[in-house]
Structure formats: C-alpha cells, structure tokens
C-alpha positions as CSV (number, residue, x, y, z in Angstrom):
1,M,-0.2,180.9,-66.8
2,S,1.9,182.0,-63.8
3,K,4.8,180.2,-62.2
4,T,4.1,177.8,-59.3
5,Q,4.3,179.1,-55.8
6,N,2.7,176.3,-53.7
7,I,3.2,172.6,-54.7
8,L,1.8,169.4,-53.3
9,I,3.9,166.2,-53.6
10,V,2.0,162.9,-53.2
11,G,4.4,160.2,-52.0
12,G,7.4,160.4,-49.7
13,G,9.7,157.9,-51.4
14,V,12.8,158.6,-53.5
15,A,11.0,160.6,-56.2
16,G,8.9,162.6,-53.8
17,L,11.7,163.5,-51.4
18,A,14.1,164.4,-54.2
19,A,11.5,166.6,-55.7
20,A,10.8,168.2,-52.4
21,I,14.5,169.0,-51.8
22,G,15.0,170.2,-55.4
23,L,12.0,172.5,-55.4
24,H,12.8,173.8,-51.9
25,N,16.3,174.6,-53.1
26,K,14.8,176.6,-55.9
27,G,12.8,178.7,-53.5
28,L,9.4,177.1,-54.1
29,K,7.0,176.2,-51.3
30,V,6.4,172.4,-51.1
31,E,4.4,170.1,-48.9
32,V,4.6,166.2,-48.9
33,V,1.9,163.8,-48.0
34,E,2.9,160.1,-47.4
35,K,0.2,157.5,-46.7
36,N,2.7,155.2,-44.8
37,A,2.5,156.5,-41.3
38,D,5.7,154.7,-40.4
39,W,7.5,156.2,-43.4
40,S,9.4,152.9,-43.7
41,V,10.9,151.1,-46.7
42,Y,11.9,147.5,-47.4
43,H,15.4,146.4,-46.2
44,V,16.7,145.5,-49.7
45,G,19.8,146.5,-51.6
46,I,19.8,148.7,-54.6
47,I,22.4,149.3,-57.3
48,V,23.1,152.9,-58.4
49,Q,25.4,154.3,-61.0
50,A,27.3,157.5,-61.8
51,N,24.3,159.4,-63.2
52,F,22.5,158.8,-59.9
53,I,25.4,160.1,-57.8
54,R,25.7,163.1,-60.1
55,A,22.0,163.8,-59.6
56,L,22.2,163.4,-55.8
57,E,25.2,165.7,-55.8
58,E,23.0,168.4,-57.4
59,L,20.8,168.1,-54.4
60,G,23.8,168.4,-52.1
61,L,23.6,164.7,-51.1
62,G,26.3,163.0,-53.1
63,E,28.8,162.6,-50.3
64,A,26.1,161.5,-47.8
65,A,24.9,158.8,-50.1
66,V,28.4,157.5,-50.8
67,A,29.1,157.4,-47.0
68,A,25.9,155.4,-46.5
69,G,26.8,152.7,-49.0
70,F,29.8,150.9,-50.6
71,P,31.5,152.2,-53.7
72,Y,32.5,149.5,-56.2
73,K,34.3,149.4,-59.5
74,G,31.5,148.6,-61.9
75,A,29.6,145.6,-63.4
76,R,31.0,142.3,-64.5
77,F,29.3,139.6,-66.5
78,M,30.0,136.1,-65.5
79,T,29.2,132.6,-66.8
80,M,27.1,130.3,-64.6
81,A,30.3,128.7,-63.4
82,G,31.6,132.1,-62.3
83,D,34.1,132.7,-65.1
84,L,34.5,136.3,-66.4
85,I,32.8,137.3,-69.6
86,A,33.2,141.0,-69.6
87,E,33.9,144.0,-67.3
88,L,32.1,147.3,-67.5
89,P,34.1,149.6,-65.3
90,G,32.3,152.7,-64.1
91,D,33.2,156.2,-65.1
92,A,32.9,158.7,-62.3
93,Q,31.1,161.9,-63.1
94,V,31.6,163.9,-59.9
95,D,35.2,164.7,-58.8
96,G,35.9,162.9,-55.6
97,L,32.9,160.6,-55.8
98,P,32.7,157.0,-57.2
99,S,31.0,155.8,-60.3
100,D,29.0,152.9,-58.9
101,L,27.5,152.4,-55.5
102,G,25.6,149.8,-53.6
103,L,23.5,150.7,-50.6
104,T,20.4,149.6,-48.8
105,R,17.1,151.2,-49.5
106,P,16.8,152.2,-45.8
107,A,20.2,153.9,-46.0
108,L,19.1,156.0,-49.0
109,H,15.8,156.7,-47.3
110,R,17.7,158.1,-44.3
111,V,19.9,160.3,-46.4
112,L,16.8,161.8,-48.1
113,T,14.6,162.1,-45.0
114,D,17.4,163.7,-42.9
115,K,17.8,166.4,-45.6
116,V,14.0,167.0,-45.7
117,R,14.0,167.5,-41.9
118,E,17.0,169.7,-42.0
119,L,15.3,172.0,-44.6
120,G,12.1,172.1,-42.6
121,I,10.0,170.8,-45.5
122,P,6.5,169.8,-44.1
123,V,5.7,166.1,-44.4
124,R,2.3,164.7,-43.3
125,L,2.5,161.0,-42.5
126,G,-0.4,158.6,-42.7
127,V,-2.1,161.0,-45.1
128,T,-2.8,161.1,-48.8
129,F,-5.4,162.6,-51.1
130,E,-9.0,161.5,-51.0
131,R,-9.8,163.5,-54.2
132,F,-8.6,166.4,-56.2
133,T,-10.0,168.8,-58.7
134,D,-8.0,170.7,-61.3
135,T,-9.6,174.1,-61.8
136,G,-7.3,175.2,-64.5
137,D,-5.4,177.7,-62.4
138,G,-4.9,175.4,-59.4
139,V,-5.7,172.0,-57.8
140,D,-8.2,171.7,-55.0
141,V,-7.3,168.7,-52.8
142,T,-9.3,167.0,-50.1
143,F,-7.1,164.8,-47.8
144,T,-7.9,161.6,-46.0
145,D,-7.6,163.3,-42.6
146,G,-10.5,165.6,-43.5
147,T,-8.4,168.7,-44.3
148,S,-8.2,170.4,-47.7
149,G,-5.9,172.7,-49.5
150,R,-5.3,174.5,-52.8
151,F,-2.1,174.2,-54.8
152,D,-0.6,175.5,-57.9
153,L,0.6,172.0,-58.9
154,L,0.2,168.4,-57.8
155,I,3.1,166.1,-58.4
156,G,2.4,162.3,-58.3
157,C,5.4,160.5,-56.8
158,D,3.4,157.6,-55.5
159,G,5.2,154.8,-57.3
160,N,4.3,151.9,-59.6
161,Y,0.8,151.6,-58.2
162,S,0.2,155.3,-58.3
163,Q,-3.2,156.5,-57.2
164,V,-2.6,159.8,-58.8
165,R,-2.1,158.1,-62.1
166,A,-5.2,155.9,-61.6
167,A,-7.3,159.0,-61.0
168,L,-6.4,160.6,-64.3
169,W,-5.2,157.7,-66.5
170,P,-7.3,154.7,-65.2
171,D,-6.3,152.5,-68.1
172,A,-2.6,152.9,-67.4
173,R,-1.9,149.9,-65.1
174,P,1.3,148.0,-64.4
175,Q,1.6,144.8,-66.4
176,F,3.4,141.6,-65.3
177,T,6.5,141.2,-67.5
178,G,6.8,137.4,-66.9
179,Q,9.6,137.6,-64.3
180,G,10.0,138.1,-60.6
181,V,12.9,139.4,-58.5
182,W,14.3,137.7,-55.4
183,R,16.6,139.5,-52.9
184,Y,18.5,138.4,-49.8
185,N,21.3,140.1,-47.8
186,V,24.4,138.1,-46.9
187,P,27.9,138.7,-45.6
188,R,30.2,140.4,-48.1
189,P,33.5,138.7,-49.0
190,A,36.3,141.0,-48.0
191,D,37.8,141.2,-51.5
192,L,34.5,141.9,-53.4
193,E,34.8,145.2,-55.3
194,W,32.4,144.6,-58.3
195,S,28.7,143.9,-58.9
196,D,28.6,140.6,-60.7
197,L,25.9,139.4,-63.1
198,Y,25.8,135.6,-63.8
199,I,24.0,134.8,-67.0
200,G,23.3,131.7,-69.1
201,K,20.6,130.0,-67.0
202,P,17.3,129.8,-69.0
203,G,14.6,132.2,-67.8
204,G,16.8,134.8,-66.0
205,K,20.0,135.8,-64.3
206,A,21.4,136.3,-60.8
207,G,24.2,138.2,-59.1
208,Y,25.3,140.2,-56.1
209,C,26.3,143.7,-55.2
210,P,28.3,145.0,-52.2
211,L,26.2,147.2,-49.8
212,T,28.6,148.0,-46.9
213,E,32.0,146.8,-45.7
214,T,30.4,143.7,-44.2
215,E,27.2,143.2,-46.2
216,M,26.1,142.4,-49.8
217,Y,22.9,141.4,-51.4
218,I,22.1,138.5,-53.7
219,F,19.5,139.0,-56.4
220,A,17.8,136.6,-58.8
221,V,15.5,137.6,-61.7
222,F,13.7,134.7,-63.2
223,E,10.7,133.8,-65.3
224,E,7.6,133.1,-63.1
225,P,5.0,131.5,-65.3
226,G,1.5,132.5,-64.3
227,N,2.6,135.1,-61.8
228,P,2.5,132.8,-58.8
229,R,2.2,133.7,-55.2
230,F,4.4,131.9,-52.7
231,A,3.7,130.9,-49.1
232,P,6.0,133.0,-46.9
233,E,7.7,129.9,-45.3
234,T,8.8,128.6,-48.7
235,L,10.6,131.7,-49.9
236,A,14.2,130.7,-48.9
237,A,13.8,127.3,-50.6
238,E,12.3,128.9,-53.7
239,M,15.1,131.4,-54.0
240,R,17.8,128.7,-53.5
241,Q,16.1,126.6,-56.2
242,R,16.5,129.5,-58.7
243,L,20.1,129.8,-57.8
244,A,20.8,126.1,-58.3
245,G,23.6,125.5,-60.8
246,F,25.5,128.7,-60.3
247,G,29.1,128.5,-59.2
248,G,31.7,130.9,-58.1
249,Q,31.0,133.4,-55.3
250,L,27.3,133.3,-56.1
251,G,27.1,129.6,-55.5
252,E,28.9,130.0,-52.2
253,A,26.8,132.9,-51.1
254,A,23.5,131.2,-52.0
255,Q,24.1,128.7,-49.2
256,A,23.5,131.5,-46.7
257,I,19.9,131.9,-47.8
258,T,18.2,130.2,-44.9
259,D,15.6,132.5,-43.3
260,P,12.4,132.8,-45.4
261,A,11.4,135.9,-43.5
262,L,14.4,137.8,-44.9
263,V,13.7,137.0,-48.5
264,V,12.1,139.8,-50.4
265,Y,10.2,138.7,-53.5
266,R,8.0,140.7,-55.9
267,P,6.7,140.1,-59.4
268,L,8.0,142.5,-62.0
269,E,5.3,144.7,-63.2
270,A,6.0,147.7,-65.4
271,C,4.1,150.7,-66.7
272,I,5.7,153.2,-69.1
273,M,3.5,156.1,-69.7
274,P,3.4,157.8,-73.1
275,D,4.2,161.5,-73.5
276,P,2.9,163.6,-71.7
277,W,3.1,162.5,-68.1
278,Y,0.9,165.5,-67.1
279,Q,-2.6,166.6,-67.4
280,G,-3.4,170.2,-66.6
281,R,-1.9,171.0,-63.2
282,V,-1.0,167.4,-62.3
283,V,2.2,165.7,-63.3
284,L,3.7,162.3,-62.6
285,I,7.4,161.5,-62.0
286,G,9.5,158.5,-61.1
287,D,7.9,155.1,-61.1
288,A,4.4,156.7,-61.3
289,A,5.3,157.7,-64.8
290,H,7.8,155.1,-66.0
291,S,8.2,152.1,-63.8
292,A,10.6,149.6,-65.3
293,T,12.3,146.3,-64.3
294,P,15.5,146.4,-62.3
295,H,17.7,144.9,-65.1
296,L,19.7,148.2,-65.5
297,G,19.6,149.3,-61.9
298,Q,18.2,152.7,-62.9
299,G,14.9,153.1,-61.0
300,A,16.2,155.5,-58.3
301,A,18.4,157.4,-60.7
302,M,15.5,158.1,-63.1
303,A,13.4,159.3,-60.2
304,V,16.0,161.7,-58.9
305,E,16.8,163.0,-62.4
306,D,13.1,163.6,-62.9
307,A,12.9,165.6,-59.7
308,I,15.9,167.8,-60.6
309,V,14.8,168.6,-64.1
310,L,11.2,169.4,-63.0
311,A,12.6,171.7,-60.3
312,D,14.8,173.5,-62.9
313,E,11.9,174.1,-65.2
314,L,9.3,175.1,-62.7
315,A,11.7,177.6,-61.1
316,A,12.3,179.3,-64.5
317,K,9.0,179.1,-66.5
318,D,5.2,179.2,-66.2
319,V,3.5,175.9,-65.5
320,D,2.5,175.0,-69.0
321,T,5.9,175.8,-70.5
322,A,7.8,174.2,-67.6
323,L,5.9,170.9,-67.9
324,R,6.4,170.7,-71.7
325,A,10.1,171.5,-71.3
326,F,10.3,168.8,-68.6
327,M,8.9,166.2,-70.9
328,D,11.2,167.3,-73.7
329,R,14.2,166.7,-71.5
330,R,13.0,163.5,-69.8
331,F,10.7,161.4,-72.0
332,E,13.1,159.7,-74.4
333,R,15.8,159.1,-71.7
334,A,13.3,157.4,-69.3
335,K,11.7,155.5,-72.1
336,L,15.1,154.2,-73.3
337,V,15.8,152.9,-69.8
338,G,12.4,151.3,-69.4
339,T,12.2,149.6,-72.7
340,S,15.8,148.4,-72.6
341,S,15.2,146.9,-69.1
342,I,12.2,145.1,-70.3
343,Q,14.1,143.9,-73.4
344,L,16.8,142.3,-71.3
345,G,14.1,140.4,-69.4
346,E,12.6,139.2,-72.7
347,W,16.0,138.0,-73.9
348,E,16.4,136.0,-70.7
349,M,13.0,134.4,-71.1
350,H,13.5,133.8,-74.8
351,P,17.2,133.1,-75.3
352,E,16.6,131.6,-78.8
353,T,15.9,135.2,-80.1
354,A,18.2,137.1,-77.7
355,G,20.6,139.8,-78.5
356,D,23.8,140.7,-76.6
357,P,23.0,141.8,-73.0
358,V,26.6,142.9,-72.5
359,A,26.6,145.2,-75.5
360,L,23.1,146.6,-74.6
361,T,24.1,147.3,-71.0
362,R,27.3,149.0,-72.1
363,R,25.5,151.2,-74.5
364,I,22.9,152.3,-71.9
365,R,25.6,153.0,-69.3
366,E,27.4,155.2,-71.9
367,K,24.2,157.0,-72.9
368,L,23.4,157.7,-69.3
369,A,26.7,159.3,-68.7
370,E,25.5,162.2,-70.9
371,L,24.0,165.2,-69.0
372,V,20.2,165.3,-68.6
C-alpha cells in the first residue's frame, strides 16, 4: 500500500489542528473540516505539563503557547484546610521553556488556529462528513454541504462524542464515570506560582491553577449520583456547595463564584478504545480514541502527542505499516493516562479502598517525561 498524499481531518480542535500542522510540516497535503461554523471553544482553563510543551515545540509552537499562558512551578497537594501535603515540582524538557503551564482554552485555540492560517492549511467551517466509504485504497467522502472528495486517509479528531468513531465502532460510547467537573475563572493572587489540589473531601477534590498574570481558574471534581442536570441559574450555588469546607486560598477564591452564567459544568464521560484505533483507511486520535477524565491534566497533551507520532509515521511508511507503528508507540501510553485518571476518580468516590493519589500522580508525571 502506498504512502498517503491527501488526508482529511475531521475536527478542528486541539487534535485536528495539531495533526494538520504536523502533517503539513512533513510535506503531506491536508484538509480540515469543522462542523462548528464559529470555530469557537469554551472559555475554561486547562492545565498542561512538560510533555505537552515538548510536543508543541516539535510543531514550532512552544514559545507561542507559553506566551499565551502562565508558567508555574508544578503541582501541590493540600489538605482541605489548605495545609501542604506534598510538592511535585515540574521538570522542564525544553531548554528555555517551563515545565508546567496554565492557559485558557481560547488562548491555546488561537495559537493553533494562527499557525494553521499562517501555513495556508485549508479549513472548511460549518462542514463535516455526511458519509464515507473506505474502498481499500482510499476513502470517498460526501460532505454536509453537498460536496464530495476522495482521500488517502481520514483522521477522526472529533472528540469524545466522535461521529467518525460512531460510524465504525457504534458500540464504543462514552460512559459516565460517576463524577462531574466544575470550572470558574477568578482573579489570581499575585503570589500564586503553583497549581494546588485540595484533597480529603468525600467524593472528589478541588483546586486552582494560574492562567495569566491576573487570572486563575478554580476547578472542582465531585461525585454526581445519577448524572444530574442542573438549571443554569443554579450553577454558581451548586459549585459553591461543592467547595464548602475548603480553607486556604481555595476557600477565599470560592467566594468569587457569583455568576451562574460563567460556571462551566460537564459530567465526566470517558471512552478508551482498545487497540487498534484504526480500521482500513480511517484512524482516530485524541479524545475520539481515548477520552479520559481531567484528573491528570493530560487530555491536550495526549492529543498533540498523537498528532506528532502519526505525522512521523505517515511521512516515512506506507499506510498500513504507519498506522500499526503509530499504535505501537501510542496505545500503552494513552491507556496508562486514561486508566490512571479514572482510577483517581474511583479513589475519590470510594476512599475506603483508595490508594495514594500523590504517589500515582508522581509516577505518571515521571513516566510522561520519557520521550514518546
């Protein structure tokens, strides 16, 4: 089977844009379709670590990402009262760039979209696939705008609720883990240089992470029995309720949660695909292949690493060999992150059988420092 020459990427989020940049940099022709006509993302904060910065640097975007966010020293575990349990300082993997970074999702989106535009990669907004047929030597695609095309490879980068995955693996659906995540942006204390995790409250944990010189975000991950839905006007009160009992800077910051329209809540639903993540000339990457909970802050990093490895393999090998090599390099690493993230949530919901979250987090951070 020949090497790819013409590639369709379904989804214009972190995974899709990183894949587009990586493949373009390898000299491959790519096209992106993104069903969101506004190409917008939620204004929430994200936590990224040294392996993410290393991966973005491979795309030529490390400095831009750092400039768009706020570097911090690493993660600290705190008691509910705000007393220090342990420090996990970061270990920088790129000279001149930090180990840990907080930034808003719109800021990361701008870094990626600016690069895609600079490179002239075609992106069709408000469009996705209507159907596709794998013919063995290519993929014939009909789009929702009535056009059609033929591609050597289709890459599904359309997230946790992937329509590409649903088309080929209809039984692989995200499952509710039992918890939900709450996020809210607040002013950053001038002396905050860590991302702090407050543990000890049954059902979950909470914390904060600096995003800019003036802003940080609070997050709370808690058990939500029955996967409830909340009336929009109640979200601020619901989030404050979950933060009740926490002291220290978290307790102070929680008082600023006043506008329910600014609370971002979502149930945690995960879907970790078995090996392989491909079928014929269609492959999944990022959350489409291995969505996990945010307990380790690795969702964006896993997506960008997927994109880089896939571009490496497709540039050097025929499609069959490249996809198998991609799986050999990515499956165990992504599975480790996904299963460990879910394990941390299980321990929070069932503290009577819990292991040591500090030790597990430290082990994963050390593992991810290894090259992909």
